LUMDRENNU-340781 format. One record per atom (N, C-alpha, C, O): atom name; x, y, z. Coordinates in pm, 1 decimal, padded with zeros to 6 digits, always signed. Each point is the difference from the previous one (the first is absolute). Layout:
('CA', (X, Y, Z))
...
This chain:
('N', (+01830.0, -00775.5, +02150.0))
('CA', (-00011.6, -00032.3, -00141.0))
('C', (-00050.2, +00124.5, -00073.4))
('O', (-00094.2, +00064.9, +00045.6))
('N', (+00156.1, -00031.8, -00158.1))
('CA', (-00043.6, +00118.4, -00073.1))
('C', (-00101.6, -00037.4, -00108.1))
('O', (-00028.1, -00117.7, -00022.8))
('N', (-00025.7, +00219.1, -00042.4))
('CA', (-00107.7, -00020.6, -00096.3))
('C', (+00044.1, -00085.5, -00119.5))
('O', (-00078.9, -00078.8, -00052.2))
('N', (+00203.3, +00094.1, +00009.4))
('CA', (+00049.9, -00080.2, -00113.0))
('C', (+00011.2, -00147.6, +00037.8))
('O', (-00025.1, -00087.2, -00083.2))
('N', (+00062.2, +00058.9, +00207.0))
('CA', (+00006.5, -00139.2, +00045.3))
('C', (-00139.8, -00059.6, +00008.5))
('O', (-00020.7, -00115.5, -00037.1))
('N', (-00074.4, +00192.9, +00085.3))
('CA', (-00138.5, -00046.8, +00004.3))
('C', (-00052.9, -00026.1, -00140.9))
('O', (-00068.0, -00099.5, -00025.0))
('N', (+00100.4, +00190.2, -00065.7))
('CA', (-00042.6, -00015.3, -00139.0))
('C', (+00058.8, -00127.5, -00061.1))
('O', (-00070.6, -00074.3, -00068.3))
('N', (+00196.9, +00049.3, +00092.4))
('CA', (+00065.3, -00120.7, -00053.2))
('C', (-00063.7, -00125.4, +00058.9))
('O', (-00021.8, -00097.4, -00072.0))
('N', (-00008.0, +00098.3, +00201.2))
('CA', (-00063.8, -00115.3, +00063.9))
('C', (-00138.8, -00023.1, -00058.3))
('O', (-00040.0, -00114.3, -00021.9))
('N', (-00033.6, +00222.6, -00003.3))
('CA', (-00133.0, -00010.9, -00058.9))
('C', (+00008.6, -00059.4, -00139.5))
('O', (-00076.9, -00090.0, -00033.5))
('N', (+00171.0, +00139.8, -00050.0))
('CA', (+00014.5, -00053.5, -00135.4))
('C', (+00039.5, -00147.2, +00002.4))
('O', (-00048.6, -00078.1, -00081.7))
('N', (+00135.3, +00039.7, +00173.3))
('CA', (+00040.7, -00140.4, +00010.6))
('C', (-00120.9, -00087.5, +00032.8))
('O', (-00015.4, -00108.3, -00056.5))
('N', (-00069.1, +00154.0, +00146.2))
('CA', (-00119.8, -00075.8, +00035.9))
('C', (-00093.5, -00014.8, -00119.5))
('O', (-00045.5, -00110.4, -00030.0))
('N', (+00016.8, +00221.0, -00038.4))
('CA', (-00092.1, -00002.7, -00114.1))
('C', (+00055.7, -00089.2, -00110.2))
('O', (-00074.0, -00077.0, -00061.2))
('N', (+00202.7, +00087.2, +00036.2))
('CA', (+00065.7, -00084.7, -00100.1))
('C', (-00010.6, -00147.0, +00040.2))
('O', (-00029.5, -00085.4, -00083.5))
('N', (+00053.4, +00056.2, +00210.8))
('CA', (-00007.2, -00137.2, +00050.4))
('C', (-00139.1, -00060.5, -00019.3))
('O', (-00012.3, -00119.5, -00026.5))
('N', (-00090.4, +00199.8, +00039.3))
('CA', (-00137.2, -00047.6, -00017.5))
('C', (-00037.8, -00013.1, -00148.0))
('O', (-00105.3, -00055.0, -00032.5))
('N', (+00190.8, +00105.4, -00056.9))
('CA', (-00027.4, -00009.2, -00143.2))
('C', (-00095.1, +00106.5, -00051.6))
('O', (-00051.7, -00011.0, -00111.1))
('N', (+00028.4, +00114.1, +00191.5))
('CA', (-00097.0, +00101.7, -00038.6))
('C', (+00052.3, +00100.3, -00102.2))
('O', (-00077.1, +00079.8, -00053.2))
('N', (+00209.2, -00083.0, +00024.9))
('CA', (+00053.9, +00084.3, -00106.7))
('C', (+00002.0, -00073.7, -00133.5))
('O', (+00033.4, +00059.4, -00102.6))
('N', (-00068.4, -00186.8, +00102.5))
('CA', (-00000.7, -00077.7, -00123.6))
('C', (-00107.5, +00053.3, -00094.4))
('O', (-00106.8, +00041.8, +00044.7))
('N', (+00135.0, -00043.4, -00176.2))
('CA', (-00097.5, +00052.1, -00096.4))
('C', (-00136.8, -00068.3, +00007.5))
('O', (-00102.2, +00062.1, -00028.8))
('N', (+00100.4, -00188.9, +00067.2))
('CA', (-00126.6, -00073.8, +00005.9))
('C', (-00056.9, -00008.2, +00141.5))
('O', (-00084.6, -00085.1, +00027.5))
('N', (+00129.0, +00170.8, +00060.7))
('CA', (-00044.9, -00002.2, +00139.1))
('C', (-00150.2, +00027.9, +00008.0))
('O', (-00051.3, +00086.7, -00070.8))
('N', (-00019.4, -00160.9, +00157.9))
('CA', (-00141.4, +00030.7, +00021.5))
('C', (-00018.5, +00127.8, +00083.0))
('O', (-00112.0, +00048.3, +00016.8))
('N', (+00221.7, +00005.1, +00034.0))
('CA', (-00002.6, +00123.6, +00078.5))
('C', (+00096.1, +00101.1, -00063.0))
('O', (+00105.3, +00029.3, +00056.8))
('N', (-00141.4, +00024.4, -00174.4))
('CA', (+00090.9, +00093.0, -00067.9))
('C', (+00031.1, +00121.9, +00087.4))
('O', (-00090.2, +00064.1, +00054.0))
('N', (+00216.1, -00034.3, -00041.6))
('CA', (+00047.1, +00107.6, +00086.8))
('C', (+00007.1, +00131.2, -00077.7))
('O', (+00107.5, +00057.1, -00018.3))
('N', (-00223.8, -00010.6, -00027.2))
('CA', (-00007.9, +00125.1, -00075.2))
('C', (-00025.0, +00115.6, +00096.6))
('O', (-00049.0, -00021.8, +00110.8))
('N', (+00082.0, +00143.6, -00151.2))
('CA', (-00028.0, +00113.8, +00088.5))
('C', (-00147.2, +00006.4, +00042.3))
('O', (-00029.6, +00026.0, +00116.6))
('N', (-00061.9, -00049.3, -00210.1))
('CA', (-00143.1, +00003.3, +00033.7))
('C', (-00033.9, -00105.2, +00105.2))
('O', (-00066.4, +00030.6, +00099.1))
('N', (+00110.6, -00152.0, -00119.4))
('CA', (-00030.4, -00107.4, +00095.4))
('C', (+00061.4, +00027.4, +00136.6))
('O', (-00061.3, -00027.4, +00103.1))
('N', (+00181.6, +00081.1, -00103.1))
('CA', (+00065.8, +00030.9, +00127.2))
('C', (-00069.6, +00115.5, +00071.8))
('O', (-00011.8, -00001.0, +00122.5))
('N', (-00034.2, +00100.7, -00198.6))
('CA', (-00072.0, +00112.2, +00061.2))
('C', (-00130.6, -00048.5, +00062.8))
('O', (-00036.3, +00043.4, +00109.2))
('N', (-00033.7, -00132.8, -00177.6))
('CA', (-00123.1, -00056.5, +00054.9))
('C', (+00031.6, -00077.2, +00127.7))
('O', (-00068.3, +00016.2, +00101.1))
('N', (+00170.8, -00099.4, -00105.5))
('CA', (+00037.3, -00079.7, +00117.1))
('C', (+00040.8, +00089.2, +00116.9))
('O', (-00031.9, -00029.8, +00115.0))
('N', (+00101.6, +00137.9, -00143.7))
('CA', (+00040.8, +00094.7, +00103.6))
('C', (-00121.8, +00056.2, +00072.6))
('O', (-00002.2, +00005.4, +00123.0))
('N', (-00097.9, +00035.9, -00197.9))
('CA', (-00120.0, +00058.0, +00060.0))
('C', (-00078.5, -00105.4, +00077.6))
('O', (-00053.3, +00028.9, +00107.1))
('N', (+00046.0, -00149.0, -00159.5))
('CA', (-00069.3, -00107.2, +00071.5))
('C', (+00067.4, -00029.8, +00134.0))
('O', (-00067.0, -00020.3, +00101.2))
('N', (+00199.5, +00017.9, -00101.9))
('CA', (+00072.8, -00024.2, +00125.2))
('C', (-00017.5, +00116.5, +00097.0))
('O', (-00009.4, -00020.7, +00120.9))
('N', (+00004.8, +00143.7, -00173.8))
('CA', (-00022.5, +00115.8, +00087.3))
('C', (-00137.9, -00008.3, +00065.5))
('O', (-00017.1, +00039.6, +00115.3))
('N', (-00079.8, -00090.5, -00188.6))
('CA', (-00133.7, -00019.2, +00057.7))
('C', (+00004.2, -00102.5, +00112.7))
('O', (-00073.5, +00012.5, +00097.9))
('N', (+00158.3, -00113.0, -00110.9))
('CA', (+00013.3, -00099.3, +00106.5))
('C', (+00059.6, +00063.5, +00126.5))
('O', (-00029.8, -00043.6, +00111.2))
('N', (+00113.1, +00145.6, -00128.2))
('CA', (+00049.6, +00074.2, +00116.2))
('C', (-00118.2, +00067.1, +00070.4))
('O', (-00009.1, -00002.5, +00122.8))
('N', (-00080.4, +00061.9, -00200.1))
('CA', (-00115.7, +00068.0, +00059.6))
('C', (-00088.4, -00095.1, +00080.1))
('O', (-00058.9, +00039.5, +00100.6))
('N', (+00049.5, -00163.2, -00144.5))
('CA', (-00083.2, -00096.6, +00071.8))
('C', (+00042.9, -00015.9, +00145.5))
('O', (-00082.5, -00030.0, +00086.3))
('N', (+00209.3, +00049.8, -00059.4))
('CA', (+00049.4, -00013.4, +00137.4))
('C', (-00053.3, +00108.7, +00092.6))
('O', (+00003.9, -00014.4, +00122.2))
('N', (-00053.4, +00122.9, -00180.7))
('CA', (-00048.4, +00112.0, +00079.5))
('C', (-00150.7, +00021.1, -00012.1))
('O', (-00056.0, +00090.1, +00062.3))
('N', (-00009.2, -00174.1, -00143.1))
('CA', (-00143.9, +00015.5, -00016.5))
('C', (-00069.9, -00021.0, +00134.0))
('O', (+00013.7, -00105.0, +00062.9))
('N', (-00088.2, +00205.5, -00020.6))
('CA', (-00079.8, -00001.5, +00122.8))
('C', (+00083.2, +00008.0, +00127.3))
('O', (-00050.6, -00026.9, +00108.9))
('N', (+00178.1, +00063.7, -00121.9))
('CA', (+00083.6, +00013.3, +00120.1))
('C', (+00111.3, +00100.7, -00027.5))
('O', (+00029.3, +00031.6, -00115.3))
('N', (+00031.1, +00017.5, +00220.3))
('CA', (+00107.5, +00098.7, -00013.2))
('C', (+00137.7, -00063.7, -00008.9))
('O', (+00093.4, +00061.9, -00050.8))
('N', (-00079.5, -00184.6, +00099.3))
('CA', (+00128.1, -00070.2, -00004.0))
('C', (-00021.2, -00141.5, -00051.8))
('O', (-00106.8, -00058.8, +00017.3))
('N', (+00209.3, +00006.0, -00080.5))
('CA', (-00009.7, -00135.9, -00050.3))
('C', (+00013.5, -00100.4, +00115.2))
('O', (+00080.2, +00020.2, +00091.2))
('N', (-00158.2, -00127.4, -00095.6))
('CA', (+00014.2, -00100.8, +00104.4))
('C', (+00120.0, -00092.3, -00022.3))
('O', (+00040.0, -00072.4, +00091.1))
('N', (+00017.4, +00074.5, -00211.1))
('CA', (+00108.3, -00093.6, -00032.1))
('C', (+00110.3, +00071.3, -00077.8))
('O', (-00006.7, +00010.9, -00122.5))
('N', (+00106.8, +00037.0, +00193.2))
('CA', (+00108.7, +00075.6, -00065.1))
('C', (+00083.3, -00085.5, -00093.7))
('O', (+00055.6, +00051.3, -00097.1))
('N', (-00045.8, -00180.7, +00124.3))
('CA', (+00074.7, -00089.0, -00089.0))
('C', (-00068.7, -00009.6, -00135.6))
('O', (+00065.0, +00005.5, -00104.4))
('N', (-00196.4, -00019.8, +00107.2))
('CA', (-00076.0, -00004.9, -00125.8))
('C', (+00008.7, +00133.8, -00073.7))
('O', (+00015.3, +00003.0, -00122.1))
('N', (-00025.0, +00106.7, +00196.0))
('CA', (+00013.6, +00132.8, -00060.6))
('C', (+00136.9, +00015.1, -00064.3))
('O', (+00011.3, +00052.0, -00111.0))
('N', (+00091.9, -00096.6, +00179.6))
('CA', (+00135.7, +00008.2, -00055.1))
('C', (+00009.0, -00075.1, -00132.8))
('O', (+00064.3, +00047.3, -00093.7))
('N', (-00127.9, -00162.9, +00085.4))
('CA', (+00000.2, -00076.5, -00124.2))
('C', (-00069.1, +00073.7, -00112.9))
('O', (+00046.6, -00002.1, -00113.9))
('N', (-00157.7, +00067.3, +00145.0))
('CA', (-00071.6, +00076.2, -00103.3))
('C', (+00080.9, +00121.9, -00044.0))
('O', (+00004.6, +00031.7, -00118.9))
('N', (+00058.7, +00036.2, +00213.5))
('CA', (+00085.4, +00114.0, -00036.0))
('C', (+00116.7, -00045.6, -00087.7))
('O', (+00039.0, +00069.4, -00093.8))
('N', (+00015.5, -00185.6, +00125.1))
('CA', (+00108.8, -00054.5, -00082.2))
('C', (-00049.5, -00028.9, -00141.0))
('O', (+00070.9, +00027.5, -00096.8))
('N', (-00191.7, -00082.6, +00083.4))
('CA', (-00056.2, -00025.3, -00133.5))
('C', (-00011.5, +00129.6, -00079.1))
('O', (+00033.9, +00004.0, -00118.2))
('N', (-00081.9, +00102.9, +00183.6))
('CA', (-00012.1, +00129.8, -00066.6))
('C', (+00137.4, +00047.6, -00046.8))
('O', (+00015.5, +00045.7, -00113.3))
('N', (+00082.9, -00056.5, +00200.3))
('CA', (+00134.5, +00046.7, -00035.5))
('C', (+00058.9, -00082.1, -00114.6))
('O', (+00064.7, +00054.9, -00089.2))
('N', (-00086.8, -00184.1, +00091.9))
('CA', (+00053.4, -00084.9, -00106.8))
('C', (-00059.7, +00037.3, -00135.2))
('O', (+00072.9, +00011.5, -00098.6))
('N', (-00203.9, +00007.6, +00092.7))
('CA', (-00061.4, +00040.8, -00127.1))
('C', (+00046.8, +00138.3, -00041.5))
('O', (+00021.6, +00024.6, -00118.6))
('N', (-00005.5, +00066.4, +00214.2))
('CA', (+00048.3, +00134.5, -00030.8))
('C', (+00142.2, -00004.5, -00055.7))
('O', (+00030.3, +00065.5, -00099.8))
('N', (+00056.0, -00142.4, +00164.2))
('CA', (+00137.7, -00014.8, -00048.4))
('C', (+00003.2, -00057.3, -00140.5))
('O', (+00073.5, +00048.3, -00086.1))
('N', (-00153.9, -00152.0, +00063.3))
('CA', (+00001.3, -00064.0, -00130.8))
('C', (-00055.9, +00092.2, -00107.6))
('O', (+00056.5, +00008.8, -00109.0))
('N', (-00165.8, +00059.3, +00137.7))
('CA', (-00058.6, +00092.2, -00097.0))
('C', (+00099.0, +00110.3, -00036.2))
('O', (+00016.5, +00032.7, -00117.5))
('N', (+00049.0, +00024.4, +00218.1))
('CA', (+00099.3, +00104.6, -00026.6))
('C', (+00115.2, -00056.0, -00082.9))
('O', (+00044.6, +00063.2, -00095.7))
('N', (+00002.9, -00180.9, +00132.3))
('CA', (+00115.4, -00057.7, -00068.2))
('C', (-00028.3, -00030.5, -00146.3))
('O', (+00078.2, +00037.3, -00087.5))
('N', (-00190.0, -00105.2, +00060.3))
('CA', (-00026.1, -00034.2, -00140.8))
('C', (-00042.1, +00121.5, -00081.2))
('O', (+00001.6, -00002.9, -00123.1))
('N', (-00039.6, +00110.2, +00193.0))
('CA', (-00031.5, +00126.6, -00067.8))
('C', (+00123.0, +00089.2, -00012.2))
('O', (-00008.3, +00113.4, -00047.2))
('N', (+00122.8, -00166.4, +00090.5))
('CA', (+00128.0, +00070.0, -00005.7))
('C', (-00002.5, +00131.4, +00077.7))
('O', (+00048.9, +00103.0, -00046.4))
('N', (-00107.4, -00109.8, +00166.0))
('CA', (-00004.5, +00114.8, +00089.7))
('C', (+00085.0, -00032.9, +00122.1))
('O', (-00018.8, -00103.4, +00064.1))
('N', (+00111.1, +00191.2, -00033.2))
('CA', (+00082.5, -00013.7, +00119.8))
('C', (-00085.7, +00048.5, +00115.8))
('O', (-00012.6, +00120.2, +00023.3))
('N', (-00045.4, -00213.9, +00048.3))
('CA', (-00096.1, +00034.5, +00104.1))
('C', (+00063.6, +00083.1, +00111.1))
('O', (-00062.1, +00093.6, +00050.4))
('N', (+00184.0, -00126.4, -00012.1))
('CA', (+00068.5, +00078.4, +00101.8))
('C', (+00014.3, +00145.1, -00041.8))
('O', (-00027.0, +00090.6, +00078.8))
('N', (+00069.2, -00068.1, -00202.6))
('CA', (+00014.8, +00136.9, -00050.3))
('C', (-00135.5, +00067.7, -00014.3))
('O', (-00013.2, +00119.5, +00026.5))
('N', (-00087.7, -00195.8, -00068.5))
('CA', (-00134.2, +00056.4, -00014.1))
('C', (-00051.6, +00049.4, +00135.3))
('O', (-00063.5, +00105.2, +00007.6))
('N', (+00090.5, -00180.6, +00098.4))
('CA', (-00041.9, +00040.9, +00134.5))
('C', (+00071.9, +00128.4, +00040.2))
('O', (-00062.7, +00093.0, +00050.8))
('N', (+00193.9, -00087.4, -00073.4))
('CA', (+00075.1, +00120.8, +00034.9))
('C', (-00048.4, +00120.2, -00079.4))
('O', (-00013.3, +00109.6, +00054.6))
('N', (-00013.0, -00129.7, -00183.9))
('CA', (-00050.5, +00109.4, -00083.9))
('C', (-00135.8, +00048.8, +00049.3))
('O', (-00025.7, +00120.3, +00004.7))
('N', (-00061.0, -00214.6, +00031.8))
('CA', (-00133.2, +00037.4, +00046.9))
('C', (+00007.4, +00073.0, +00133.8))
('O', (-00072.9, +00096.7, +00022.2))
('N', (+00160.0, -00142.1, +00066.4))
('CA', (+00017.5, +00070.8, +00127.6))
('C', (+00048.7, +00143.0, -00022.5))
('O', (-00048.2, +00093.2, +00064.3))
('N', (+00143.4, -00076.3, -00155.5))
('CA', (+00051.3, +00133.8, -00029.6))
('C', (-00112.2, +00089.1, -00052.6))
('O', (-00011.1, +00116.2, +00039.1))
('N', (-00071.4, -00170.5, -00127.2))
('CA', (-00112.6, +00076.3, -00054.2))
('C', (-00099.6, +00033.3, +00110.7))
('O', (-00050.5, +00112.1, +00006.9))
('N', (+00022.5, -00209.3, +00079.4))
('CA', (-00098.1, +00021.3, +00106.1))
('C', (+00043.8, +00105.1, +00101.5))
('O', (-00084.2, +00065.3, +00061.7))
('N', (+00214.6, -00048.5, -00044.2))
('CA', (+00048.6, +00104.0, +00091.5))
('C', (-00043.1, +00138.7, -00047.3))
('O', (-00011.8, +00092.0, +00080.8))
('N', (-00011.6, -00076.5, -00210.9))
('CA', (-00038.4, +00130.3, -00054.2))
('C', (-00151.4, +00018.2, -00003.3))
('O', (-00048.8, +00107.4, -00035.2))
('N', (-00024.0, -00209.2, +00070.7))
('CA', (-00146.0, +00004.9, -00006.1))
('C', (-00060.1, +00032.4, +00136.6))
('O', (+00063.2, -00016.7, +00104.3))
('N', (-00186.1, +00063.0, -00109.2))
('CA', (-00076.7, +00018.5, +00123.5))
('C', (-00132.9, -00071.5, -00018.6))
('O', (-00050.8, -00014.0, -00111.2))
('N', (-00002.4, -00029.7, +00221.1))
('CA', (-00131.2, -00065.2, -00003.0))
('C', (-00091.2, +00081.9, +00087.8))
('O', (+00014.6, +00003.5, +00122.2))
('N', (-00108.4, +00061.7, -00186.0))
('CA', (-00095.3, +00080.7, +00075.9))
('C', (-00097.9, -00092.4, +00070.7))
('O', (-00041.1, -00103.4, -00052.7))
('N', (+00005.5, +00144.1, +00173.2))
('CA', (-00093.7, -00081.7, +00077.5))
('C', (-00140.9, +00038.5, -00026.8))
('O', (-00092.0, -00058.7, +00056.9))
C-alpha cells in the first residue's frame, strides 16, 4: 500500500467518525493534530521507559500506527505532499554533516 492509499484510508476513517464536521467535538485543525501527534509519540516512548526493548511489539505497532495516522492527516490538511517532503529532506540531508 502506498502513502496516498494510506492517506485516503485515514480520511475515510476520520470522515466516518464525523470528526471533519464543523460541529465536531474533535476539530481536526493543524494545531490539534500536531498536539495529538506529539502525545502519541510520547506513548511510543512509554514502551521503552526503563528498558531497552518493548515487552509488547503488538502494542508498539499500534502506537506507531497512531503516530503515522496523525502525521499523514496533519500533512494532508496542511497541503503538504509528505512523500515528496521526505524525498526533499533526504536530498538535503545528503549534503549535511553531523559533527560528533
